[in-house]
C-alpha positions, 0 to 999 in steps of 0.5 A: 596932518590933513592927509592923516585924518583923510586917510583915517576917514577913508580906512574907516569907510572901507572897513564897513565894506569888508564885514561878513554878509550874504552873497549878492549873487542871484540864486535860484535856491529858495529856502522856506521855513515852515512849521507843522506845529501850531503856535499856542500864544494864549499863555506864557507857558504855550509860548515857552513850549513853542520856543522849546520845540523850535529851539529858538527865542522869539515872540509869537504875539497873543499878548495884546494887553501886556508886555511879553519878555522871552529868554533862554539859559542853561537853567530855569533861573538864567532863562528867567533873568534873561527875559526882556524887561526883566529889570523894568520893575513891571509886575509879572502876571504870567510865566512859563518854562520849557526845556528844549531838546538841546537842554536849553531852558526857555522862559516867557514872562508877561507883564502888566502894562 
């Protein structure tokens, strides 16, 4: 019985080694992501426009007195419901929508603290 448990523990420890990850080889290739467009984070609409132009969901700051929730979906309603803190019960004070070049809708909501 001890050997079975020991074998299972060993197997569990070894499975963590086989997960997909980046190669640890040293490479001279360096990848830099630069954007020439500026970020308008003064409003939720500005953040939504930035997310749509970059086709990614991210937080860009600028909301020091509120919480910010960002999300995306294939419809405006899906994007709205997928935003962070959607089920928190906090009141929404600003919302912005934008559609990306891939057809995805991006939404940014700001909530009162």
